[in-house]
N, C-alpha and C positions, 0 to 999 in steps of 0.2 A: 304113655301112662301117667296119670295124675300123681304127683308127689305130695302136694299140700292142698287140703280142702279148707277154704276160708268161709266161715259161717258169719252171716250178718243178720241178726234178728232185727226186724224193723216194723214200726207202726207209726204212721203219720210222720214220716221222716223227710224233711225238706232237702237234706243233703245226701240222700242215699246214692243218687246217680254220681255225685262228685266223688263219694267214697269208692264206688265201684270203679270209676274211671281211674282214680289214683292208684288203686290196687293193680289194675292191669298195666298201668304205665310203669310201675316201679318193681314188679316182681321179676325175678331172674330165672326161676325154675318153672316146671309144669304145674299149673294150678287149676282149680275150679273154684268158682265163687257160688255159694248157695245163699241166695237172698230169701229169707223167710218173711213173707208179707203177712203180718198178723191181722187178718180180716180187713185189709184195706188195699186199694189199688193206687200206686203212685200216679200223680197227674203233673206233668205229662208222663206217659208210660216209660218204663226203663228201655234203654237202647238194647237192641239185640247184640249178643256176643256168643261165639261158639262155646265158650267155657263158662257161661253164666247159666245157672239153674235158678229159676224162680218158683217158689212154692207159695201158693195162696191158701191160707187156712179159711175154711168156711165160717168159722166163728173165732172169737178171741181166745187164744190158747195161752198167752203169756210168754214171757221171755224164756224161762227155763224149759218149758215144753218145746218151744221153737228151736232152741239150741239142741236139745236131745233128739228131736225129730230129724234135724239136719245132719247130725252126727251119724244117724242110722243109715242115711242114704249116701253119705260121703264115701268117695272111692279112694281118697288119698291115704298115704301112710301116716301123715301128720294132719292135725287139726289146728286151725287158728280161728279164734273168735274175735270179732271186733265190733264196736258200736257202729251205727250207720252215719257217723259224722266224724270220720278220722282220715288223716293223710299219713303217708309213710315214707321212710327213707328208701333210697334206691337199693334194690337187691335184698330187701329185708327178709324175704322168705328163706333164701339160701343162707344168709347170715345166722338166722335163728336155728336152722337145721344143723348147722355145723357144731353147735354147742348145746345139744339137747339129747340127753340120754333117755332111755326108755321110760324111766319113772320120774322124769323131771317136768316141771312147768317153767317155761321161759317167757319173760316179759321184757319187751324192748323199753328203752328209756322213754318216758312220757313227757311231752311238751304240751303247751296250750295251742289251740287252733283258732285263728281268725277265719271263720267260715266264709264271710262275705268276700274277703280278699283271697281266700284259700292259701293262707300263709301260716307257717310255723312261728309261734311267738315265744312267750315266756317258758323257761324250764332249763334243764330237765328236773322233774320231780322223781327221784329214784328211790327215796326211802320213806316208808310209812311204818307206823307202829300200831298195835292194837290197843283200843281203849279197854280199861278194866271193866268187865261187863256189869258189875254190881254198882259201880259209881255212876252218878248222874253227870253226863258230859253236857256242857252248855250248848253244843251244836247238835249232837246226835241223841241225847238221852242216855238210856242204858243199853246194854248188849255189846256185842263185838262189832267194832267199826274201825276202819283204817283212817288214821290221821297223819298229816304231814309231819315227819320227824323234824323237830327243831332242837338245836342244841345237842348236848351229849347224850341225854337219856330220853328225849321225847319232845314235848311241845313247848318247853321253855328254852329260850336262847335264840341263836341265829337261825333264820329260816333255811339257809342253804348249808348248814353245818356239815351234815353227813355227805352231801354231794361234793363239797370241797375236800373234806377229810379223806374221802375214798375215791377220788376222781380217777386215780390210776388203776383201780381194781375194775377191770372191764367185765368180769363175770363174778357176781357177788350174791351171797345168800340174802333172801328176803323173808322177813317175818310175815308180811302181808303186802297187798298191792291194791290198786284200783282195778275193778273188773272190766274196764273198757277194752282191754286187749290181752289175750294170752295165747300161748302156743305150746303144744305138747304132742306126743305120739297119740294117734287115735286109740291104740290099745290101752294106753294109760287112762284115757277118759272113761273107757268102759270098765277098766280094773277098779277105778274109784267109784263105780256105780253111777256114772253120769251126774247130772244135777238133780237134787231132790226138789221135785215140783209139788210135792204134797205138803211139806212142812215149812217151806220158805216162800216169802213173797218175792217181789222184784229184786230187792237188795240183798246184800251179803253173799253175792256170787263168789267174789274173790276169797272171802274168808272160808267158805265151804270148800273150795278147791284147795286152798292152802292147807287147811287142817287135814283134809283127806290125804294130800300128797305127803306132807311132812310126817304125819303119824302112821304112814304105811311104808316107811323106809325110803321115801322119795326125797326130792329136793326142789325148792322153788328158787329161781334165780332171776336177777336183773341182768340182761344182756345189753351192755352199754355200747356195743359195737354197731348197733342200729337203733332206730327210734320210730316213734309214731307221735302224731299230734292229735289231741282229743278236744272236741268242743264241749265246754260246760254250757249246756243249753239254758238252764235257768228260766226266768220269767220271759226273757226276750224271745226265745224260740219254742218254749213249751216242752212238755214231756210227751214222748210217744207211749211207752208202756206206763200205765197208770199206777200210782202208788196208793194203795188202800191203807189208811192209818191203822185200822183194826188188824188187818193182815200183817202189817209191819210189826205191830206190837206182838202178835202171836208168834211170828217167826223169831223175834228177838228173845222172847221168853223161852221158846223151844230150843234155840241154838245155844243159849247160855247154859241151860240145864244139860243139853246133850254133850257139849264139849267139855264143860267144867267137870262133868262126872264120867268122862271117857266111855260113852255109850256106843260108839261105833264098833260093830263086831269085827271089822277088818283092821283095827288098830294093832300095830306091833310096838308102838311107842305111846306113852301117855302124854297128856298136855304139859305136865311138869317138865318133861324132857325138852319140849319146844320152848317154853318160857325161859327155862334155865339157859338155853342156847343163846338167847338174845338179851338176857338180863344184864343190867337193870333197865326197867321200863318205867317211864314217868307215870305217877299216880297208881302204880301197882304196889300194894303193901307187901312187906316181907313175908307175911303169913297168908298170901293171897289164896292159897288152896285150902285154908281152914273151912270146914263145913259150915261154920257160923255165918259166913257171907251168904251162902245159898239159903239158909234157914230164914234169914232176915230180909231177903230180897223181895222187893215189890216194885214192879215196873211203874214209873210215874204216870203212864197212861193206861193203867190196868182197868180203869173205869170203862174203857172201850170194849173190854172182854165180857162185861156183865150180860149183855144181850146176845152174845155170840151163840 
């Protein structure tokens, strides 16, 4: 019987086979891998494996739809999602299972991946914080985004401050994380209504999962007992799932309004509870929940919405 279903959404991914091979090499329990091929065929074709399921979509469905579709056919008690360019620590699946309650999301420590050598490099990056959605960030613009936690409160100070300060805390609470890998009970994924494929574009996957989990009495943790390494594809390797600037703006505007105003019907906690839990946060004003910020908010790329 399958215990963990591992979902890999993929489109034009040069390291998908490497990722699949690495998963089968390093898992300790009974797993299945569901590779969602978003309107493309790998060349060369994927190698056959008894526990590998490949699903080819006839048209481009997008990352969120791919993940949701794979979850519906998954037979495991647990779901893990990872990008198609990741490597893993030995026995990662059983380690993650051991510390994952029914309404938790568990994220292994994240390192960088040198894909050509297939080696783990820099890291770990264990702590990230949320940008204040109404402020213009030099890297992301506005909206909720995860940034590397530096120093005591956020992005100013030592790069590895939190990792050094909390290195002996092997299971620790996370405000947010990078969406390249996460692990949870399959039931929890459906309890939080899967991923919203209508109002979000490719990005903000981790923020959506994190908000839904924390604000419905769940918990998001970093499990430092195991790890994965993730390739930052960038210009060298190109993107698989395409980022539409207009859709990105739409989803940032939507999610800012949605979560700042506590609009999710299944919330049992409000956003203030979550922000207070991790307070203080760099660049968040003391009166961050004052309605004046929402009234004065204008996305810096709102010109893209005019012709929508």
